[in-house]
N, C-alpha and C positions, 0 to 999 in steps of 0.2 A: 369386454364392449369393443365395437371396431368403430375406429374413426377414421374417415377417408380423406384424402387430400390430393391437390393436383400441383404439379410442377410447374413452372413458369415459362420454360421455354425462351429464356432471354427476352422476354417480353418488356419493352421500354415503356412502362406504364407511369404516370406523373407520380413522383414520390412527395407529395405535400399533404396539407390539412384536408384535401378533398378526398383523397385516396391513397392512404398510407398502406402501399402494397407490402412493406416490409412485415406487417402484422402477421400475413400468412405462414412466412418461413419461420419468424420468431415464435408464433404459436406452437407449431409442429415442434420447434426445438425445445420448448418449455415442457410441452407433453413428454417428449422423450426423455428429459431429465428429471422428471418429478418422480420421486419415489411412491408417491401416494397414488401415482396413477400406472402402476405397473400392468393392472389388469387391462390396459387399452391398447389394442393392436393397431397400428398405424398402417394404413394400406393406400396404394394408389388408385384413385378412381379411373375408371376407363372413360373415353368421351362418348355422349351419349349418341345414340343412333338417330339417322334421320327419321326413322318411324317413330320414335320416343318423341321427338320434338314436333313433329308435324301433327300429333294429337291436339297441340295447343297453337301452334305459330302458323300462319299462313305459309303456303308453299312460295308464293313470289317473294315474301319477305325474307324467308330462309335462304332462298336462292340468291337475292341480293348480297345477303351477309356472306356466302360462301364464295360468291364471284368478286367481291369488293366493289359491287356497282349502287352501293346506298348513295342518296342524294345527298348534296351538302348539308341540307337542314336536317335530314336523318341523322347524320353524323354529330352534328351540334346537339342534337336533343340526347343522344348518347352521352357525349362529354369524353370520347375517347376518340382518336385517330384510327380509322380501319387499318388492320393488318392480319394477314393468316395467322398470326399467333392468337391476336386478340380473340379470333373466332375458335381457334382450337382450346384455347383456356376456357371460354364460356361452356364449351361442349364438355370439356372434363370437369368442369365445376358442377354441371348439371348430373353428368354421369356420377360424381361423388353422391350427390343427393339421392339418384336412383339406387346405387349401391348401398347407402345406408337404409334406405327404406327396405329393401330386399332382406338386408342384414337383421331390422328391427323385426320384421315378421318372424324369424327365428329365435332372436336373443331379448326381444322386448324393446330395445333401445338402441339405438346407434346415432352417430355423428357425423355430419360434414364440416370439416374445418373451412369450409367456404360457403358459397350457396346463400340464398335470402335474397335473390335478384328479383324483389317484388313489384319493379316499376316497369318491366318488359311486359308489352300488350301483344295480341296475337299477330299484328301486323308492323309493329315498330318496338324498337328499344327506347329507352330515357333513363335518365338519373344514373349513369354508370351500369345500366342493366340491359344485355343483349337478349337473353335468353330466360323465361320464368321457370326456375328450376322447381319451385314448390308445386306449381300448376301441372308441370310435366310430370313431375312424381304422383301426384294425386290421380292423373289420367292413367299413368302406367300402372299404379296399384289397382285401379279399376279394370283395366284392359288384361291385366293378368289374373284377375280373379282374387288377388289377395286381400282385396277390400271393397266394399260397396260405398261406404259413406266416410268421408274424410273431413275431419276439422283441421283447420288452418288457423293457429294462434299465431298472431303477428304482432310480436312486442318490439319491432324496430320502431323507433321514434317517428319514422316518417310514413305515413299513411301507404297502405300497400295497394295502390292504384291500378295497378295491372291486373293484380289478382283478383280483386274486387269486379273489375270489368269482365274477366275472362269468365268468372263463374255466377255472373248475375243472372237470376231466375233459374240456376241449376239446383235442385233440390237436393242432389247427392254430395255436395261440397258446402261445408259451412264456412264462412270467413269471417274472422274475428280481428279487429285491427285497433289496437290501443297506441294513440300517437299524440303528437303535438298539434294542437288546433290551428296554430298559425304557421305552421313549418309547411316545407315542401311536401306535396306538390299544392299547386293553388287550388287545383281541380281534383276534388277527391270523389270518385264516383262511390255509391253507397255499398259498403261491405253488408254482409248479413246482420253484424252488430259493429258499430263503431263507437269507441269512447275517445273523445277529443280532449285533451287535457290543456290547461293554459301554461304559459312560459312560467318557467320557475318552481313548477310542481315538484316537492319533494317525496322521500320515501313513504310516510304516512297516507298521504292522499293517493299517491301512485298506487300503492298495494293494496289500499281499500278499494280502488277503482277495478284494479285487475281482478281482484277475488270476485267482487260484483259480476264482472264480465264474465269470469270463467263459469259462476254458477248459472248464469244466464245461457250461455253457450251450450255448457255441457246438459242443462236441463232441457233445452229446446230441442239439441238435435242429438239423436242416439248414433253418435260415430263409433265406427270400428277400426279406425286409425286416426293419428294426430300427427300433424308437421309443426312445429314449433320454430318461429323465426326468433332467435334470442338475441336480438340487436345490443350492441354495447353503446349505442349513441343517445340513451337516455340519461347516461352518466352526466354529473353535474360539470365535469370537466371537457365535456365535448363541443368541438368549435361549431357544429352543426346541429346540435340537439335542442338546445334551449330548454331542457328540463334541468331539474336538480336533484336527481337520484344518485345516491352514494353507493360505492362498490358494494357496501353491505346491503344497501336497498336491493340491488341487482341479484346479488347472491340469493336474498330470501324470494325475489321474483322467480328466479330458476327453479327453486326448491318447490315453489307454490305449483307453477305450471307442470313441472315433470311430476310432482307428487299427486297432483290432481289425476293427471292422466294415468298414472300407475294405479291408482286405487279404483279407478275405473275399469282397468284392465286392458287399456289400449296401448296396442305398439305405436312406438314414437321415433320420429326421425328429428332431429335438432339439426339446425343450420345457424351459421352465425351472424349472417346478414351485416348491418352497418356499424361503424365506429370510427371516429375521426377526432380523437382527443389530441391535445396538443403534444402530448408524449406518447407516442407509439406502446411504450411499456405499460400504460395504462389501459390501452385497449386490449393488449394481450392478457393482461391481468383479469380483466373482466371476462374474456373468452374462457380463459383458462377455468375461472369459477363455473361456468357452465358446464364445462366439461367433468369437473369434479361432481357436480350436481347429477349429470348422467349417470356417471358411475356408480355413484353412492346408492346404497339400497333403500 
């Protein structure tokens, strides 16, 4: 199985509970050191092309990103100060998802060790997301003829508002989001299927809801490719999550989503999405479980 990652270019991102940047470096190191993951090939993702990005994002927004001419309110909405490194890293993160999607077409499943930037809209970024990698990958799959109907299963604890808005009314992409009802963002454009959970939801209720949601999504939508956002932030120790799912519950979640798609014969790309636990090691442990689930038959 192939796993793609992007280098950091010395990017000065905030290293706090909002965005624990060290998780990406530590996850890659954990995979390389794990004897149970000897079948994982670690590869650097190339930067996404302008052609691929512009299938989803507007040219004026993309040009403002490239030139560093975003308005102050646009920068505040994203949550990071602009820099050329920030844009390059965002393009490479998207490129990792594109490369994983291409690899999944041959191998059945592949992973991007970043990605899941589901708060990016066509004409703006927000919530630490500049470019919407899942949406760009879906459009790239369709443009290349590798897929016609793409299912996006979003298990990040935050609603995938950008993805929902991008594909509103589009019958070729089905968006399914399971998230915290009272969590960010305040405005949640409707996905094709939304399951909103109350604060404190634990393993049993979370997994029952997910099982029901997958049954509905896969039953209603004849997909030929799946994109899975395997957020670590439903974890009980997450500062921004507000749910109470244990590591074992998240392990079972990953196996449920990946197993269902495998049984349906769907090629699948997995991206890591969010994670904001107090201890970065907990985030890495949850993401590492996801990689194990993707590798296991």
